[in-house]
N, C-alpha and C positions, 0 to 999 in steps of 0.2 A: 545456517540459522538453526538454533537450538529448538527442537520440537516442544520442549517443556515451556520455553519462553513464548512460543507462538500460542500455546494454550492459555496463557494469562494475559497477553496483550490484547487490548481493545482500542477501538477508535477513540481518540481523546475528545471528539466532538459529540458523537451520538452514543458512545459506549457499546457499539455493536461489534460483531466479530470481524476479523481481518483475514484476508486470503493472502498467502505468500506466493509472490511471483519470483521464482528462483532466477529465471533468465534476466529479468529487469532489475533484480535485487530491490524489490519494493513490497510493501504491505498495502493491500488494496482494501478500501472500505467501499463496498458496492452501494450502500445506502446513501453515503455522502458524495459518491463518485470522486474519491480522492485516493491518491497513491503516495504513501509515505516512504521516503528513501531509506535504504539500509547502507550505511557507509562504514567500511572496515568492520563489518559484522555487527554494527550497533544501529538499531532502528532509531530514526530521527522522528519523534512523534509530536512535533510542533506543527500546528495548523498552517502557519505561514511558510513552512518548508515543504508542504504537501503540493503535489502536482494534481491539477484538475484533470480528470479523465474525460476524453471527448465523448459526446453522446453517440456519434457515428464513427465506427471503426474506419481507419484509413484504408483506401483501396490498395490492393497489391500492385507493386511496380510491374510494368510490362517489360 
């Protein structure tokens, strides 16, 4: 993901900053608790394509 592109992209809903999750290939909006996917290096910034982040993190597998 291009660092310059990350500097200008904002959440399409709240216009807030996004965090890049390299492992999951997602842009995270903490304010709206949404994760926008990155497919083939292209951020998909449609609200209906975003994944809702769970309020409680999943427990580690035993």
